[in-house]
Jmol script that loads the backbone (N, CA, C; Angstrom):
load data "model"
ATOM      1  N   MET A   1     -13.269  20.393  -6.510  1.00  0.00           N
ATOM      2  CA  MET A   1     -11.875  19.258  -6.697  1.00  0.00           C
ATOM      3  C   MET A   1     -11.823  19.287  -7.906  1.00  0.00           C
ATOM      4  N   THR A   2     -10.980  18.351  -7.209  1.00  0.00           N
ATOM      5  CA  THR A   2      -9.197  18.275  -8.880  1.00  0.00           C
ATOM      6  C   THR A   2      -9.716  16.190  -9.064  1.00  0.00           C
ATOM      7  N   TRP A   3      -9.280  16.152 -10.623  1.00  0.00           N
ATOM      8  CA  TRP A   3      -9.209  15.055 -11.153  1.00  0.00           C
ATOM      9  C   TRP A   3      -8.111  13.920 -10.880  1.00  0.00           C
ATOM     10  N   ASP A   4      -7.504  15.033  -9.826  1.00  0.00           N
ATOM     11  CA  ASP A   4      -7.079  13.405  -8.486  1.00  0.00           C
ATOM     12  C   ASP A   4      -7.998  12.895  -7.992  1.00  0.00           C
ATOM     13  N   SER A   5      -8.788  13.735  -7.357  1.00  0.00           N
ATOM     14  CA  SER A   5      -9.439  13.909  -5.676  1.00  0.00           C
ATOM     15  C   SER A   5     -10.265  13.150  -6.334  1.00  0.00           C
ATOM     16  N   LEU A   6     -11.275  13.610  -7.763  1.00  0.00           N
ATOM     17  CA  LEU A   6     -12.420  12.607  -7.914  1.00  0.00           C
ATOM     18  C   LEU A   6     -12.139  11.258  -8.460  1.00  0.00           C
ATOM     19  N   GLY A   7     -10.194  10.661  -8.466  1.00  0.00           N
ATOM     20  CA  GLY A   7      -9.804   8.892  -9.136  1.00  0.00           C
ATOM     21  C   GLY A   7      -9.477   8.530  -7.413  1.00  0.00           C
ATOM     22  N   TYR A   8      -9.028   9.301  -6.509  1.00  0.00           N
ATOM     23  CA  TYR A   8      -9.317   8.745  -5.288  1.00  0.00           C
ATOM     24  C   TYR A   8     -10.629   8.468  -4.128  1.00  0.00           C
ATOM     25  N   ILE A   9     -11.918   9.128  -4.544  1.00  0.00           N
ATOM     26  CA  ILE A   9     -12.851   8.373  -4.426  1.00  0.00           C
ATOM     27  C   ILE A   9     -13.650   7.787  -5.155  1.00  0.00           C
ATOM     28  N   HIS A  10     -12.909   7.918  -6.472  1.00  0.00           N
ATOM     29  CA  HIS A  10     -13.752   6.571  -7.224  1.00  0.00           C
ATOM     30  C   HIS A  10     -13.182   4.618  -6.882  1.00  0.00           C
ATOM     31  N   HIS A  11     -11.431   5.506  -6.261  1.00  0.00           N
ATOM     32  CA  HIS A  11     -11.266   4.552  -6.349  1.00  0.00           C
ATOM     33  C   HIS A  11     -11.768   3.349  -4.979  1.00  0.00           C
ATOM     34  N   ARG A  12     -11.938   4.710  -4.038  1.00  0.00           N
ATOM     35  CA  ARG A  12     -11.758   4.030  -3.093  1.00  0.00           C
ATOM     36  C   ARG A  12     -13.411   3.090  -2.815  1.00  0.00           C
ATOM     37  N   ARG A  13     -14.797   3.675  -4.041  1.00  0.00           N
ATOM     38  CA  ARG A  13     -15.450   2.975  -4.359  1.00  0.00           C
ATOM     39  C   ARG A  13     -15.361   1.527  -5.445  1.00  0.00           C
ATOM     40  N   ALA A  14     -14.372   1.491  -5.490  1.00  0.00           N
ATOM     41  CA  ALA A  14     -14.076   0.699  -6.225  1.00  0.00           C
ATOM     42  C   ALA A  14     -14.177   0.332  -7.800  1.00  0.00           C
ATOM     43  N   ASP A  15     -15.458   1.696  -8.417  1.00  0.00           N
ATOM     44  CA  ASP A  15     -15.334   1.909  -9.554  1.00  0.00           C
ATOM     45  C   ASP A  15     -14.055   1.898 -10.366  1.00  0.00           C
ATOM     46  N   HIS A  16     -13.527   0.958 -10.358  1.00  0.00           N
ATOM     47  CA  HIS A  16     -11.594   1.402 -11.258  1.00  0.00           C
ATOM     48  C   HIS A  16     -11.833   1.424 -12.531  1.00  0.00           C
ATOM     49  N   ALA A  17     -12.990   2.105 -13.799  1.00  0.00           N
ATOM     50  CA  ALA A  17     -12.927   2.380 -13.762  1.00  0.00           C
ATOM     51  C   ALA A  17     -13.058   3.642 -14.853  1.00  0.00           C
ATOM     52  N   ASP A  18     -13.293   4.312 -13.663  1.00  0.00           N
ATOM     53  CA  ASP A  18     -14.155   5.589 -13.008  1.00  0.00           C
ATOM     54  C   ASP A  18     -12.394   6.397 -12.689  1.00  0.00           C
ATOM     55  N   ALA A  19     -11.610   5.616 -11.717  1.00  0.00           N
ATOM     56  CA  ALA A  19     -10.574   6.550 -11.024  1.00  0.00           C
ATOM     57  C   ALA A  19      -9.158   6.466 -12.510  1.00  0.00           C
ATOM     58  N   VAL A  20     -10.046   5.308 -12.855  1.00  0.00           N
ATOM     59  CA  VAL A  20      -8.481   5.147 -14.268  1.00  0.00           C
ATOM     60  C   VAL A  20      -8.736   6.712 -14.756  1.00  0.00           C
ATOM     61  N   ALA A  21      -9.524   7.067 -15.376  1.00  0.00           N
ATOM     62  CA  ALA A  21     -10.699   7.817 -16.281  1.00  0.00           C
ATOM     63  C   ALA A  21      -9.558   9.353 -15.305  1.00  0.00           C
ATOM     64  N   ALA A  22     -10.096   9.123 -14.436  1.00  0.00           N
ATOM     65  CA  ALA A  22     -10.067  11.208 -13.652  1.00  0.00           C
ATOM     66  C   ALA A  22      -8.407  11.045 -13.187  1.00  0.00           C
ATOM     67  N   TYR A  23      -7.405   9.498 -13.021  1.00  0.00           N
ATOM     68  CA  TYR A  23      -6.501  10.163 -12.770  1.00  0.00           C
ATOM     69  C   TYR A  23      -5.095   9.823 -13.856  1.00  0.00           C
ATOM     70  N   GLU A  24      -6.087   9.672 -14.936  1.00  0.00           N
ATOM     71  CA  GLU A  24      -5.095  10.373 -16.442  1.00  0.00           C
ATOM     72  C   GLU A  24      -5.223  10.976 -16.758  1.00  0.00           C
ATOM     73  N   ARG A  25      -7.140  12.094 -16.555  1.00  0.00           N
ATOM     74  CA  ARG A  25      -6.822  13.192 -17.437  1.00  0.00           C
ATOM     75  C   ARG A  25      -6.038  13.943 -15.715  1.00  0.00           C
ATOM     76  N   ALA A  26      -5.594  13.425 -14.931  1.00  0.00           N
ATOM     77  CA  ALA A  26      -5.056  14.087 -13.660  1.00  0.00           C
ATOM     78  C   ALA A  26      -3.113  14.118 -14.344  1.00  0.00           C
ATOM     79  N   ILE A  27      -3.109  12.952 -15.000  1.00  0.00           N
ATOM     80  CA  ILE A  27      -2.285  13.431 -14.955  1.00  0.00           C
ATOM     81  C   ILE A  27      -1.360  13.727 -15.932  1.00  0.00           C
ATOM     82  N   GLY A  28      -2.034  13.556 -17.097  1.00  0.00           N
ATOM     83  CA  GLY A  28      -1.760  14.499 -18.544  1.00  0.00           C
ATOM     84  C   GLY A  28      -2.333  15.927 -18.424  1.00  0.00           C
ATOM     85  N   LEU A  29      -2.873  16.863 -17.626  1.00  0.00           N
ATOM     86  CA  LEU A  29      -2.907  18.698 -16.321  1.00  0.00           C
ATOM     87  C   LEU A  29      -2.121  19.353 -15.802  1.00  0.00           C
ATOM     88  N   PHE A  30      -1.482  17.298 -14.691  1.00  0.00           N
ATOM     89  CA  PHE A  30      -0.090  17.644 -14.050  1.00  0.00           C
ATOM     90  C   PHE A  30       0.738  17.847 -15.491  1.00  0.00           C
ATOM     91  N   ARG A  31       1.756  17.270 -15.744  1.00  0.00           N
ATOM     92  CA  ARG A  31       1.807  16.974 -17.658  1.00  0.00           C
ATOM     93  C   ARG A  31       2.114  17.732 -18.454  1.00  0.00           C
ATOM     94  N   GLU A  32       0.677  18.541 -18.473  1.00  0.00           N
ATOM     95  CA  GLU A  32       0.795  19.541 -18.988  1.00  0.00           C
ATOM     96  C   GLU A  32       1.655  21.457 -18.706  1.00  0.00           C
ATOM     97  N   ILE A  33       0.572  21.774 -17.390  1.00  0.00           N
ATOM     98  CA  ILE A  33       1.861  22.548 -16.371  1.00  0.00           C
ATOM     99  C   ILE A  33       2.880  22.649 -15.657  1.00  0.00           C
ATOM    100  N   GLY A  34       3.398  20.944 -16.158  1.00  0.00           N
ATOM    101  CA  GLY A  34       5.006  20.836 -15.626  1.00  0.00           C
ATOM    102  C   GLY A  34       5.422  21.060 -14.346  1.00  0.00           C
ATOM    103  N   ASP A  35       3.971  20.064 -13.269  1.00  0.00           N
ATOM    104  CA  ASP A  35       3.950  20.024 -11.691  1.00  0.00           C
ATOM    105  C   ASP A  35       4.150  18.261 -12.014  1.00  0.00           C
ATOM    106  N   ARG A  36       5.572  17.954 -11.999  1.00  0.00           N
ATOM    107  CA  ARG A  36       6.331  16.501 -12.115  1.00  0.00           C
ATOM    108  C   ARG A  36       5.963  15.852 -10.755  1.00  0.00           C
ATOM    109  N   THR A  37       6.017  16.366  -9.371  1.00  0.00           N
ATOM    110  CA  THR A  37       5.792  15.831  -8.203  1.00  0.00           C
ATOM    111  C   THR A  37       4.193  15.015  -8.400  1.00  0.00           C
ATOM    112  N   TYR A  38       3.513  16.393  -8.532  1.00  0.00           N
ATOM    113  CA  TYR A  38       1.941  15.582  -8.807  1.00  0.00           C
ATOM    114  C   TYR A  38       1.481  14.410  -9.216  1.00  0.00           C
ATOM    115  N   GLU A  39       2.271  14.078 -10.900  1.00  0.00           N
ATOM    116  CA  GLU A  39       2.291  13.293 -11.474  1.00  0.00           C
ATOM    117  C   GLU A  39       2.525  12.488 -11.381  1.00  0.00           C
ATOM    118  N   ALA A  40       3.825  11.769 -10.439  1.00  0.00           N
ATOM    119  CA  ALA A  40       4.492  11.027  -9.931  1.00  0.00           C
ATOM    120  C   ALA A  40       3.616  10.360  -8.679  1.00  0.00           C
ATOM    121  N   THR A  41       2.906  11.110  -8.208  1.00  0.00           N
ATOM    122  CA  THR A  41       1.961  10.581  -7.190  1.00  0.00           C
ATOM    123  C   THR A  41       0.649  10.037  -7.242  1.00  0.00           C
ATOM    124  N   THR A  42       0.501  10.443  -8.349  1.00  0.00           N
ATOM    125  CA  THR A  42      -0.802  10.749  -8.911  1.00  0.00           C
ATOM    126  C   THR A  42      -0.553   9.609  -9.783  1.00  0.00           C
ATOM    127  N   LEU A  43       0.149   9.482 -10.967  1.00  0.00           N
ATOM    128  CA  LEU A  43       1.118   7.385 -10.878  1.00  0.00           C
ATOM    129  C   LEU A  43       1.201   6.301 -10.173  1.00  0.00           C
ATOM    130  N   VAL A  44       1.760   6.866  -9.391  1.00  0.00           N
ATOM    131  CA  VAL A  44       1.447   6.154  -7.996  1.00  0.00           C
ATOM    132  C   VAL A  44      -0.223   5.718  -7.709  1.00  0.00           C
ATOM    133  N   GLN A  45      -0.788   6.244  -7.706  1.00  0.00           N
ATOM    134  CA  GLN A  45      -2.491   6.380  -7.001  1.00  0.00           C
ATOM    135  C   GLN A  45      -3.140   5.532  -7.983  1.00  0.00           C
ATOM    136  N   LEU A  46      -2.157   5.943  -9.917  1.00  0.00           N
ATOM    137  CA  LEU A  46      -3.312   4.650 -10.702  1.00  0.00           C
ATOM    138  C   LEU A  46      -2.798   3.753 -10.810  1.00  0.00           C
ATOM    139  N   GLY A  47      -1.074   3.495 -10.299  1.00  0.00           N
ATOM    140  CA  GLY A  47      -1.334   2.139 -10.489  1.00  0.00           C
ATOM    141  C   GLY A  47      -2.034   1.480  -8.792  1.00  0.00           C
ATOM    142  N   ASP A  48      -1.758   1.337  -8.361  1.00  0.00           N
ATOM    143  CA  ASP A  48      -2.820   1.807  -6.912  1.00  0.00           C
ATOM    144  C   ASP A  48      -4.244   1.428  -7.663  1.00  0.00           C
ATOM    145  N   THR A  49      -4.830   1.607  -8.398  1.00  0.00           N
ATOM    146  CA  THR A  49      -5.694   0.895  -8.613  1.00  0.00           C
ATOM    147  C   THR A  49      -5.591  -0.212  -9.454  1.00  0.00           C
ATOM    148  N   PHE A  50      -4.738   0.379 -10.525  1.00  0.00           N
ATOM    149  CA  PHE A  50      -4.553  -0.608 -11.150  1.00  0.00           C
ATOM    150  C   PHE A  50      -4.690  -2.428 -11.193  1.00  0.00           C
ATOM    151  N   GLU A  51      -4.137  -2.540 -10.100  1.00  0.00           N
ATOM    152  CA  GLU A  51      -3.583  -3.623  -8.949  1.00  0.00           C
ATOM    153  C   GLU A  51      -5.499  -3.379  -7.947  1.00  0.00           C
ATOM    154  N   ALA A  52      -5.552  -3.130  -7.727  1.00  0.00           N
ATOM    155  CA  ALA A  52      -7.285  -3.583  -6.681  1.00  0.00           C
ATOM    156  C   ALA A  52      -8.397  -3.551  -7.971  1.00  0.00           C
ATOM    157  N   ALA A  53      -7.901  -3.402  -9.807  1.00  0.00           N
ATOM    158  CA  ALA A  53      -8.919  -3.519 -10.081  1.00  0.00           C
ATOM    159  C   ALA A  53      -8.293  -5.340 -10.861  1.00  0.00           C
ATOM    160  N   GLY A  54      -7.233  -5.354 -10.495  1.00  0.00           N
ATOM    161  CA  GLY A  54      -6.967  -7.066 -11.062  1.00  0.00           C
ATOM    162  C   GLY A  54      -6.153  -7.119 -11.901  1.00  0.00           C
ATOM    163  N   ALA A  55      -5.597  -6.134 -11.867  1.00  0.00           N
ATOM    164  CA  ALA A  55      -4.564  -5.921 -13.234  1.00  0.00           C
ATOM    165  C   ALA A  55      -3.028  -5.936 -12.931  1.00  0.00           C
ATOM    166  N   PRO A  56      -1.920  -6.648 -12.459  1.00  0.00           N
ATOM    167  CA  PRO A  56      -1.083  -6.640 -11.825  1.00  0.00           C
ATOM    168  C   PRO A  56       0.020  -5.337 -12.717  1.00  0.00           C
ATOM    169  N   ASP A  57      -0.383  -6.296 -14.033  1.00  0.00           N
ATOM    170  CA  ASP A  57       1.079  -5.487 -14.777  1.00  0.00           C
ATOM    171  C   ASP A  57       0.767  -4.820 -15.064  1.00  0.00           C
ATOM    172  N   ARG A  58      -0.769  -3.618 -15.491  1.00  0.00           N
ATOM    173  CA  ARG A  58      -0.655  -2.319 -15.282  1.00  0.00           C
ATOM    174  C   ARG A  58       0.411  -1.518 -13.920  1.00  0.00           C
ATOM    175  N   ALA A  59       0.028  -2.394 -12.990  1.00  0.00           N
ATOM    176  CA  ALA A  59       0.058  -1.925 -12.043  1.00  0.00           C
ATOM    177  C   ALA A  59       2.192  -1.467 -11.492  1.00  0.00           C
ATOM    178  N   ARG A  60       2.149  -1.946 -11.914  1.00  0.00           N
ATOM    179  CA  ARG A  60       3.665  -2.520 -11.935  1.00  0.00           C
ATOM    180  C   ARG A  60       4.498  -1.745 -13.411  1.00  0.00           C
ATOM    181  N   ALA A  61       3.304  -1.049 -14.171  1.00  0.00           N
ATOM    182  CA  ALA A  61       4.385  -0.894 -15.598  1.00  0.00           C
ATOM    183  C   ALA A  61       3.941   0.877 -14.723  1.00  0.00           C
ATOM    184  N   THR A  62       3.197   1.111 -14.958  1.00  0.00           N
ATOM    185  CA  THR A  62       2.183   2.686 -14.272  1.00  0.00           C
ATOM    186  C   THR A  62       3.107   2.547 -12.967  1.00  0.00           C
ATOM    187  N   TRP A  63       3.892   2.593 -11.808  1.00  0.00           N
ATOM    188  CA  TRP A  63       4.124   2.475 -10.775  1.00  0.00           C
ATOM    189  C   TRP A  63       5.822   2.457 -11.011  1.00  0.00           C
ATOM    190  N   LEU A  64       6.203   1.677 -12.675  1.00  0.00           N
ATOM    191  CA  LEU A  64       7.974   2.342 -12.602  1.00  0.00           C
ATOM    192  C   LEU A  64       8.124   3.282 -13.209  1.00  0.00           C
ATOM    193  N   ARG A  65       6.922   4.546 -14.339  1.00  0.00           N
ATOM    194  CA  ARG A  65       6.598   5.362 -14.536  1.00  0.00           C
ATOM    195  C   ARG A  65       7.247   5.713 -13.144  1.00  0.00           C
ATOM    196  N   ALA A  66       6.252   5.968 -12.407  1.00  0.00           N
ATOM    197  CA  ALA A  66       6.228   7.177 -11.023  1.00  0.00           C
ATOM    198  C   ALA A  66       7.145   6.558 -10.602  1.00  0.00           C
ATOM    199  N   ALA A  67       8.291   5.361  -9.831  1.00  0.00           N
ATOM    200  CA  ALA A  67       9.334   5.879  -9.153  1.00  0.00           C
ATOM    201  C   ALA A  67      10.648   6.520 -10.788  1.00  0.00           C
ATOM    202  N   THR A  68      10.669   6.308 -12.279  1.00  0.00           N
ATOM    203  CA  THR A  68      11.392   6.572 -12.916  1.00  0.00           C
ATOM    204  C   THR A  68      11.016   8.094 -12.952  1.00  0.00           C
ATOM    205  N   LEU A  69      10.097   9.515 -12.443  1.00  0.00           N
ATOM    206  CA  LEU A  69       9.588  10.282 -12.031  1.00  0.00           C
ATOM    207  C   LEU A  69      10.394  11.064 -10.976  1.00  0.00           C
ATOM    208  N   LEU A  70       9.870   9.490  -9.552  1.00  0.00           N
ATOM    209  CA  LEU A  70      10.317   9.836  -8.968  1.00  0.00           C
ATOM    210  C   LEU A  70      12.509   9.841  -7.420  1.00  0.00           C
ATOM    211  N   GLU A  71      12.765   9.320  -9.244  1.00  0.00           N
ATOM    212  CA  GLU A  71      13.905   9.476  -8.517  1.00  0.00           C
ATOM    213  C   GLU A  71      14.911  10.693  -9.843  1.00  0.00           C
ATOM    214  N   ASP A  72      14.126  10.442 -11.035  1.00  0.00           N
ATOM    215  CA  ASP A  72      14.332  11.955 -11.518  1.00  0.00           C
ATOM    216  C   ASP A  72      14.881  13.387 -10.872  1.00  0.00           C
ATOM    217  N   LEU A  73      13.825  13.233  -9.418  1.00  0.00           N
ATOM    218  CA  LEU A  73      12.953  14.590  -9.336  1.00  0.00           C
ATOM    219  C   LEU A  73      13.563  14.343  -8.256  1.00  0.00           C
ATOM    220  N   GLY A  74      15.051  13.826  -7.573  1.00  0.00           N
ATOM    221  CA  GLY A  74      15.377  13.357  -6.607  1.00  0.00           C
ATOM    222  C   GLY A  74      14.899  12.783  -5.239  1.00  0.00           C
ATOM    223  N   SER A  75      13.913  12.185  -5.170  1.00  0.00           N
ATOM    224  CA  SER A  75      12.695  12.064  -3.838  1.00  0.00           C
ATOM    225  C   SER A  75      12.822  11.130  -3.470  1.00  0.00           C
ATOM    226  N   PRO A  76      13.176  10.427  -2.380  1.00  0.00           N
ATOM    227  CA  PRO A  76      13.225   9.089  -2.218  1.00  0.00           C
ATOM    228  C   PRO A  76      11.415   8.615  -1.575  1.00  0.00           C
ATOM    229  N   LYS A  77      10.509   9.406  -2.068  1.00  0.00           N
ATOM    230  CA  LYS A  77       9.714   7.955  -2.279  1.00  0.00           C
ATOM    231  C   LYS A  77       9.575   6.996  -3.362  1.00  0.00           C
ATOM    232  N   ALA A  78      10.993   7.072  -4.561  1.00  0.00           N
ATOM    233  CA  ALA A  78      10.771   7.129  -5.551  1.00  0.00           C
ATOM    234  C   ALA A  78      11.521   5.204  -4.997  1.00  0.00           C
ATOM    235  N   ALA A  79      12.621   5.407  -3.997  1.00  0.00           N
ATOM    236  CA  ALA A  79      12.556   3.446  -2.931  1.00  0.00           C
ATOM    237  C   ALA A  79      11.397   3.212  -2.284  1.00  0.00           C
ATOM    238  N   GLU A  80       9.558   3.202  -2.658  1.00  0.00           N
ATOM    239  CA  GLU A  80       8.656   2.934  -1.805  1.00  0.00           C
ATOM    240  C   GLU A  80       7.984   2.112  -2.783  1.00  0.00           C
ATOM    241  N   VAL A  81       8.190   3.411  -3.592  1.00  0.00           N
ATOM    242  CA  VAL A  81       7.494   2.263  -5.328  1.00  0.00           C
ATOM    243  C   VAL A  81       8.388   1.243  -6.471  1.00  0.00           C
ATOM    244  N   HIS A  82       9.552   1.295  -5.259  1.00  0.00           N
ATOM    245  CA  HIS A  82      10.120  -0.148  -5.544  1.00  0.00           C
ATOM    246  C   HIS A  82       9.682  -1.053  -5.733  1.00  0.00           C
ATOM    247  N   ALA A  83       9.643  -0.468  -4.147  1.00  0.00           N
ATOM    248  CA  ALA A  83       9.730  -1.567  -3.411  1.00  0.00           C
ATOM    249  C   ALA A  83       7.458  -2.420  -3.675  1.00  0.00           C
ATOM    250  N   ARG A  84       6.617  -1.476  -3.960  1.00  0.00           N
ATOM    251  CA  ARG A  84       5.601  -2.090  -4.374  1.00  0.00           C
ATOM    252  C   ARG A  84       5.630  -2.756  -5.702  1.00  0.00           C
ATOM    253  N   VAL A  85       6.593  -1.915  -6.488  1.00  0.00           N
ATOM    254  CA  VAL A  85       6.858  -2.876  -7.902  1.00  0.00           C
ATOM    255  C   VAL A  85       7.525  -4.490  -7.449  1.00  0.00           C
ATOM    256  N   ARG A  86       8.158  -4.461  -6.848  1.00  0.00           N
ATOM    257  CA  ARG A  86       8.368  -5.774  -6.585  1.00  0.00           C
ATOM    258  C   ARG A  86       7.445  -7.295  -5.578  1.00  0.00           C
ATOM    259  N   ARG A  87       6.725  -6.202  -4.381  1.00  0.00           N
ATOM    260  CA  ARG A  87       5.633  -6.815  -4.064  1.00  0.00           C
ATOM    261  C   ARG A  87       4.311  -6.993  -4.803  1.00  0.00           C
ATOM    262  N   ALA A  88       5.183  -6.601  -5.852  1.00  0.00           N
ATOM    263  CA  ALA A  88       3.085  -7.131  -6.784  1.00  0.00           C
ATOM    264  C   ALA A  88       3.175  -8.063  -7.350  1.00  0.00           C
ATOM    265  N   ARG A  89       1.914  -9.212  -7.083  1.00  0.00           N
ATOM    266  CA  ARG A  89       1.877 -10.282  -7.968  1.00  0.00           C
ATOM    267  C   ARG A  89       2.567 -10.602  -8.704  1.00  0.00           C
ATOM    268  N   ALA A  90       1.988 -11.460  -9.570  1.00  0.00           N
ATOM    269  CA  ALA A  90       2.569 -12.087 -10.426  1.00  0.00           C
ATOM    270  C   ALA A  90       1.211 -11.859 -11.503  1.00  0.00           C
ATOM    271  N   PRO A  91       1.549 -11.548 -13.177  1.00  0.00           N
ATOM    272  CA  PRO A  91       0.067 -11.396 -13.354  1.00  0.00           C
ATOM    273  C   PRO A  91      -0.761 -12.384 -12.899  1.00  0.00           C
ATOM    274  N   ALA A  92      -1.631 -11.939 -13.741  1.00  0.00           N
ATOM    275  CA  ALA A  92      -2.723 -12.809 -13.339  1.00  0.00           C
ATOM    276  C   ALA A  92      -3.640 -12.910 -14.525  1.00  0.00           C
ATOM    277  N   SER A  93      -4.508 -13.842 -15.443  1.00  0.00           N
ATOM    278  CA  SER A  93      -4.789 -13.028 -16.058  1.00  0.00           C
ATOM    279  C   SER A  93      -6.997 -12.948 -16.069  1.00  0.00           C
ATOM    280  N   THR A  94      -7.113 -12.377 -15.485  1.00  0.00           N
ATOM    281  CA  THR A  94      -8.401 -12.017 -15.446  1.00  0.00           C
ATOM    282  C   THR A  94      -9.446 -11.426 -16.272  1.00  0.00           C
ATOM    283  N   GLY A  95      -8.707 -11.476 -17.168  1.00  0.00           N
ATOM    284  CA  GLY A  95      -9.724 -10.376 -18.473  1.00  0.00           C
ATOM    285  C   GLY A  95     -10.326  -9.658 -18.114  1.00  0.00           C
ATOM    286  N   ARG A  96      -9.955  -8.772 -17.341  1.00  0.00           N
ATOM    287  CA  ARG A  96     -10.545  -7.363 -16.797  1.00  0.00           C
ATOM    288  C   ARG A  96      -9.574  -6.439 -17.113  1.00  0.00           C
ATOM    289  N   ASP A  97     -10.019  -5.404 -17.966  1.00  0.00           N
ATOM    290  CA  ASP A  97      -9.175  -4.141 -18.211  1.00  0.00           C
ATOM    291  C   ASP A  97      -9.617  -3.242 -17.823  1.00  0.00           C
ATOM    292  N   PRO A  98      -9.257  -2.375 -16.283  1.00  0.00           N
ATOM    293  CA  PRO A  98      -9.455  -1.148 -16.501  1.00  0.00           C
ATOM    294  C   PRO A  98      -9.979  -0.052 -17.214  1.00  0.00           C
ATOM    295  N   SER A  99      -9.107   0.430 -17.879  1.00  0.00           N
ATOM    296  CA  SER A  99      -9.337   1.429 -18.591  1.00  0.00           C
ATOM    297  C   SER A  99     -10.019   1.271 -20.061  1.00  0.00           C
ATOM    298  N   ALA A 100     -10.397  -0.111 -20.175  1.00  0.00           N
ATOM    299  CA  ALA A 100     -10.911  -0.117 -20.965  1.00  0.00           C
ATOM    300  C   ALA A 100     -12.623   0.272 -21.288  1.00  0.00           C
ATOM    301  N   ALA A 101     -13.197  -0.193 -20.220  1.00  0.00           N
ATOM    302  CA  ALA A 101     -14.569   0.812 -19.528  1.00  0.00           C
ATOM    303  C   ALA A 101     -14.321   1.652 -19.555  1.00  0.00           C
ATOM    304  N   ALA A 102     -13.234   2.284 -19.185  1.00  0.00           N
ATOM    305  CA  ALA A 102     -13.484   3.313 -18.904  1.00  0.00           C
ATOM    306  C   ALA A 102     -13.634   4.699 -20.634  1.00  0.00           C
ATOM    307  N   THR A 103     -13.008   4.644 -21.185  1.00  0.00           N
ATOM    308  CA  THR A 103     -13.098   4.419 -22.939  1.00  0.00           C
ATOM    309  C   THR A 103     -14.117   4.603 -23.413  1.00  0.00           C
ATOM    310  N   ARG A 104     -15.192   3.735 -22.238  1.00  0.00           N
ATOM    311  CA  ARG A 104     -16.696   3.909 -23.086  1.00  0.00           C
ATOM    312  C   ARG A 104     -17.334   4.407 -23.869  1.00  0.00           C
TER     313      ARG A 104
END
end "model"
wireframe off; spacefill off
backbone 0.3
color backbone group
């Protein structure tokens, strides 16, 4: 099983901190091997996890990174990711940071 798959499983179970950790590990590995397509796809999923965890500002920042990478690749999916950024709700002060729990 790959790290991005583990991230997806944790996301679906609402284990956001574990999802963030798995997605970040996958992104690092994709970056290391030069697989920009999977790096961008996983960034989108990481953004989805941040949004689900109540961190819309982090979601938007992550989706913007993904959109930029997708544009560099010439992917039509960049427009879809930009639409997510536009639809993202305004930053909320929830006090929750899913990546903080992932680093403990």
